[in-house]
N, C-alpha and C positions, 0 to 999 in steps of 0.2 A: 504494500500500500504506500503510495507516495506521501511522505511526511516531510515538512520543511527541513528538519535537522538531518534527516537521512540524505536528502538531495544535497545539502550543503556539505555533508561529510564526504559523499562520493566525489563531489567537485573538488574539494580540497585534496583528497587522496590522489586524484588524477594529476592535479597541479604539482604536488610534491613529487610524484613519480616522474613527471616530465622534467622537473628541475634536476632530479637525481640522475636521470639518463643524460641530460645535457652536461652536467658536471663531469660525469665519468667519461663521456666522449671528448670533452674539451681537455681534460687533464687525466688521462689514463695512468693509474698507478696501481701496482699489485697490492700495496699495503692498504688500499681503500676497500678491498673486497669484504672484510668483516663489517665495515660500516654500511656498504651497499646492501649486504644481506640483511642486516638489522633493519634498515629502512624498509626494504621489501616486506619483511615479516610484520612490522608495525602497520604498514599500509594495508596488508591483507587482513589483519585483525580488525582494523577500522572499517573496512568494507564489509566484513562478516557482521559486525555490529549494526551497520547501516541497513544491511539486508535481513537482519533478525535471524541469521542462520544459527547462532548460538547466543544464549540458550534457546532450546526448542520453544517456539511460541505456545505449543499446546501444553507445556508444563508450568506455565506461569499465568497469573492473573493479568489480564490486559492492562488494568489501571496501574499496576506496579511494575510493568515490564520495561517501559521505556527508560526509566531512570538508570538502571545498571547498563543498558545498552548505550545510552548517551555518555555515561562515564567511561565506558570502555572505548568508544570511538574517539572521544576527546583526548583521553590520556595517550592513546596510541598515535594520534596525529601530532600531539605535542612532542612525543618522544621522537617521531620521525623528523620533525622540523629541527629539533636539537641536534640530531645526528647529521642532518644535512648541513647545518652550520659548521660542524666539525669537518665535513667533507669538502665544502665549497671553497673556491679560491678567495683570496683576500678582497678582490674587486667586488665579488658578490656580497660578502659580509659588510664591506664598507658601504655599499649602496643600500643595504638593509638597516643600517644603524639608526636612521631617524625613526622608522617604525618600531624597531626593537626598543629604542629608548622610550617611546610612548607606551609600549606594552609594559615595560618595567615600571615606569612611573604610575601607571594605572593600577597596578596590582600589588606593588610593594610600598610600604610606608617610607616616608622621607628619612626616618631614622634607621632604616635597614642598612647594614654595612654593605651588602651586595649592591643595593641600588646606588649608594654613595660612590662605590668603586666604579660602577658602570657609568655613572654620570661623569666621573673623572676621565674615563677612557673616551667617552663621547666628546668631551671638551678638547681632549688631546688630538682628535681627528677632525676638529672643526665643526662639530655639531653644536648648535645653540651658541655659536660665536660668529655672527655675521658682520661684526663691526670692524674687521681687520681686512680690508681689501688688499690684494697683492697683484703683482704682474703675472703674466702667463707663465714665464719661466719659473718664477717662484711657486706658482700653483702646481706645475709639473713636479718640481722638487718636493713640495709638500705632499703630493699624492704618493710618491714613493715612500716617504716617511710614514704616511698614514697606513699604507699597506703593511709596512714593517711593524707598526704598532698593533695592527689587527692580528698579525701572525703571533706576536709575542703575547698578546692578551686574549687569544682565542679561548683558552680554557675558562678564564673569568667571564667572558662574554656568554659562552654557552651555559655555564653554570647559573649565571644570574637570570638569563632568559628562561631556563628550565624552572628555576625557583618561582619566577613570576607566573609561569603557566600552571605550576602546581597550586599556587595560591588562588589563581583564577578558578581552578577546578574545585578547590575547597569552598570557595564562595558559592559556586553552583550547588555543591552538596548541601551546604547550610540552607540555601534557598529551597532545594527539593525536600529536605527534611521538614522544614516549616510548612511547606505546601502539603505534605503528606499528613501532618498533624491536623491541619485545617480541614482537609478532605475527610479524614476519619471522624473528626468531631462532628462535621456536618452530617455524615451518614448516621452516626449514633443519635444525633438530635432528631433526624428524620425518623428513625426507627422508634424513638421515644414518642414522637408526635403521632405516629401511626398507632402505637400501642394505646395511647390515651383515647384516640378516636374509637378504636375497637372496644375499649372498656365501656364507653358510652353506648355502643351498639348492642353489646351482649348483656349489659347490666346498667340500665339507665338510671337507677336509683343509688348506685354505688357512690358516685361523686356528682350529684346534681348541682348544676350552676343556677339554682333557682333562688329567688328572693321572696320575702313575704312582708311587704309593707302593710302597716296597720294604720287605720284612721277611724276614730269614733267607735272603737271596739270591734270594728270589722276589718278583715284582712283579705288579700288576694295573693295568690301564688303566681309569680312572674318568672318564666323560664325563657331561654334564648329564642325559642320559636313558638311559644304559646303562653297563654295565661288563663287562670281559672276565673270563675265568677266570685263575687264577694261571699264570705262566710265568716262565722264566728268561731275563732279557734277554741278548741277544747283544752281548757287549762285546769281550773280547779273544780270543774263541774263533775257530776257523777258520770261515769262511763256509760251508764245506761241511757243518758240523754243524747248520746252521739247519734246523729242521723235524724234527729227530730227537728222539725221546722219550728222556729220560735214564732209566736203570733205576730203576723205582719212583717216578718224579717227573714233573713237568710238562715240557712241551716247551721247547726253546731257540728263542726267536723274536726277530726284530728288533722293537724297540719301535715303530718307525714303522709297520711292517706291522700291528701290533696296534691302534694308534691309528686307522689308516685303516679297519680292519674294525669297530671299536667306535663310532667317531663316526657321528652321524646327521645328515642334512641339516637337521633342524629344531632342532638343539641351540642355535644362536645365537638363533633365534626364541623358544625357550622361556625362555632366560636374559633376553632383553629383555622378554618378557611379564611375568616375575616382577618385574623392576626397575620396569616401568611400573606394576604393581599397587602396589608399595611407594610409588612416587611419588604415586599417586592417594590413598593413605592420608595421606601428608604434606600434599597439597593440601587434603584435607578437614579436617585438623587446623589448617591455616593459616587457614581461613575464620574461625575463632573470633577471630583477631587483626585481621581486616579491619574497619575502621570504614566505615559507610555514607557515601555521598557523592552529591551531586546531579549530578555530572558524567555526561555521556551517552556516553562513549567506551568503557565496559566495561573499564577498566584492570585491576580485580581479577580479572576472568574471564581476561584475557590472561595475567596473572601465574600464575594457577592452571594454565592450559593449558601454559605453558612447562615446568612441573615434570614433565609426563608423558614427553615424549621425552627430557628430560634424565635422568630416572631410568633409562630403558632404556639410554642410552649409558653412564651411570656404572656400571651393573651389568656391562655388557660389558667396559668398560675396567678396572674393579676386578679382575675375574677374570683378565683378561689380565695385569695386573701380578703377581697371585699366581702365575700359571703361569710367568711369567718370573723367579720367585724374588726379586721386588722386596721382598717382606715376609718376612724370615727367620722360619722356624718355621711358616709358613702356606703352604708350597709343595707339600704332599702331602696333599690332601684324599682321603679314602678311601671316599667313597660319593657317589652322585648327590644324595642328600638334603643333604649338606653343601655341595655346589656351589650348589644352588638356595637354600639358606639364606643363603650369602654373597651371592648375587645379590640376595636380598631386602634384606640389610643395605646393600649398595652402592647399590641403587635408592633406599632411603630417605635415604642419605647425600647425595643431590643437594641436600638442604635446606641443606647447608653452603655451596653455591655460590649457589643461588637465593635464600637468605635476604638476601644483599646486594642482589639485584635487588628483592626485596620492600621492603626499607628505602628504596631509592631511589624506588620507586613510591609509597610512603606519603609521602615528602617532596614529590614532585611533586603528589600529591593535596592535601597541606596547603597548598601554595603557591597553589592555587586557593581563595581565601578566600571560599567560598560561605556562604550563610546558616546552613548546618548545621555550620559549623566554628567552634568557640569562638575568640573573638578575645582577645588579651591586653588586660588592663585598662589604661586610660590613666591616667597620673599627673595629678592635678588641677593645673590651671594656676594 
């Protein structure tokens, strides 16, 4: 199946293979055979990962399969590129120094000794030092000196570039780990929401979200999708008077019997659906605060998906707290419309909890210092 990272991996593998063939044809040396063999092996492994040949797709869950394959493809491409830098002539490495410097600065901290040494080498070959123009003869002489510097410092260059690539891979692993936690949490919340809805379907009186406002000694039972007629609650009267109609007034009934008659099996499902709808609106509004990223793990989508089951659960739990008189003055809703309106409010209120997860997700995305992420300006040395 064509996936973006697979196509990018195959393209990069062909590119590195062509460069390797070009280098070996331009500077054939018997001592380069081990490096050429290693490059070919790394590129074959990257292609296998891109084509999902190993591990067998039938032995892994689809949702968790791409992560190890991406790691395998990326690490092998990085290793092949490092070996190519060992193999390539100084002219090639010198031409790659600007992009290699950017790669190192993007993924290694300014206090890293390897980065500091790489920047020193870059300055010695004229990178980031455009303020010293020279004549053509001097430029030719400098180029020979630069090539000599590249040959002498090749080990340091390759080691630092490899360290930057390893740090880049670790950043991607941290991002993938956080994404997996968000996805699993969203799945568990969805299962919990389904369980609550099924509880209402099979036993509507187990957790009824019904209220019984009283006025002038009379009460009605209000549920999310229905409400009863007025009745007199059976409190301190004789049990034998239950069901008898008072002269000119409503019946005297046990409030539990009225709740059991008024509650419907789909009450909890309707409440959760309203909460989920409110959470979907919150997720759509949160999209405006999401900054684009080149990461391939779909973390913004996972964060948005987490809001939906969370909204359903918070709508249910919010009304449950109100029914338990946890909020003074809001324990006697008098119409189904009010109950659903509060379910909408509680569903949207999930933003109070998931906002912290959104902030952590943006922090993780920012830690992946990709090319589309602005970097802090460096102080002049």
